[in-house]
C-alpha positions as CSV (number, residue, x, y, z in Angstrom):
1,M,-83.3,-229.0,-123.4
2,Y,-80.3,-226.7,-124.3
3,D,-80.4,-228.0,-127.9
4,I,-84.0,-227.1,-128.3
5,L,-83.6,-223.6,-127.0
6,W,-80.5,-223.1,-129.2
7,G,-82.4,-224.3,-132.2
8,L,-85.3,-221.8,-131.4
9,V,-82.8,-219.0,-131.0
10,R,-81.1,-219.8,-134.4
11,F,-84.5,-220.0,-136.0
12,A,-85.5,-216.6,-134.6
13,I,-82.2,-215.0,-135.8
14,A,-82.6,-216.5,-139.3
15,S,-86.2,-215.3,-139.5
16,L,-85.2,-211.8,-138.4
17,L,-82.4,-211.7,-141.0
18,T,-84.7,-213.0,-143.7
19,G,-87.3,-210.4,-142.8
20,V,-84.7,-207.6,-142.9
21,V,-83.5,-208.7,-146.4
22,L,-87.0,-209.0,-147.7
23,S,-88.0,-205.6,-146.3
24,F,-84.9,-204.0,-147.9
25,F,-86.2,-205.2,-151.3
26,R,-89.7,-204.0,-150.3
27,V,-91.2,-207.4,-150.5
28,G,-94.2,-207.9,-148.1
29,P,-96.3,-210.8,-147.0
30,N,-99.1,-209.9,-149.5
31,D,-96.5,-209.8,-152.3
32,L,-95.3,-213.3,-151.4
33,L,-98.8,-214.7,-151.3
34,A,-99.6,-213.0,-154.7
35,M,-96.6,-214.7,-156.2
36,L,-98.0,-218.0,-155.0
37,G,-101.4,-217.1,-156.4
38,L,-103.1,-216.9,-153.0
39,T,-104.9,-214.3,-151.0
40,P,-104.7,-214.1,-147.2
41,E,-108.2,-215.5,-147.0
42,S,-107.4,-218.5,-149.3
43,A,-104.2,-219.2,-147.4
44,L,-106.1,-219.2,-144.1
45,A,-108.7,-221.5,-145.6
46,L,-106.0,-223.8,-146.8
47,L,-104.4,-224.0,-143.4
48,Q,-107.8,-224.7,-141.8
49,R,-108.4,-227.5,-144.2
50,G,-105.0,-228.9,-143.4
51,F,-105.6,-228.9,-139.7
52,A,-109.0,-230.3,-140.1
53,W,-107.5,-233.2,-142.0
54,A,-104.4,-233.7,-139.8
55,L,-105.9,-233.4,-136.3
56,P,-108.2,-236.5,-136.4
57,N,-105.4,-238.6,-137.9
58,M,-102.9,-237.4,-135.3
59,M,-105.4,-238.3,-132.5
60,L,-106.1,-241.7,-134.0
61,G,-102.4,-242.4,-134.3
62,S,-101.7,-241.3,-130.7
63,M,-104.5,-243.6,-129.4
64,V,-102.4,-246.5,-130.7
65,L,-98.8,-245.2,-130.1
66,V,-99.2,-243.8,-126.6
67,P,-100.2,-247.1,-125.0
68,I,-97.5,-249.0,-126.8
69,W,-94.9,-246.4,-125.6
70,L,-96.2,-246.6,-122.0
71,V,-96.0,-250.4,-122.0
72,A,-92.5,-250.3,-123.5
73,Y,-91.5,-247.7,-120.9
74,M,-92.9,-249.7,-118.0
75,F,-91.0,-252.9,-119.0
76,R,-87.7,-251.1,-119.6
77,P,-84.9,-252.4,-117.3
78,P,-84.1,-250.0,-114.5
79,K,-81.1,-247.7,-114.8
80,A,-78.1,-248.6,-112.6
C-alpha cells in the first residue's frame, strides 16, 4: 500500500513540475493539442471511442479471468 501511495505522490510532483516548466515557456493544453493536430473536441471523441472499444473487451476478459483466479485462490495451501 505504501508503494502505491509513494508512486502517486511522485507522479503528482512530476506533473506539477512539468506544468510549471510548460507554463514558464507559455505552452498551454490547446497548444499541445494543436501540435498533435487535434482539437479538444476531437481528443474527447478519440477517448470516447477508445473507452467504447476497451470496456467490452475488459468485461469479457474479466468474466474468464476472475473465476480462474477465485478457484486458484480457494485451492491455495493455507499459510502457516
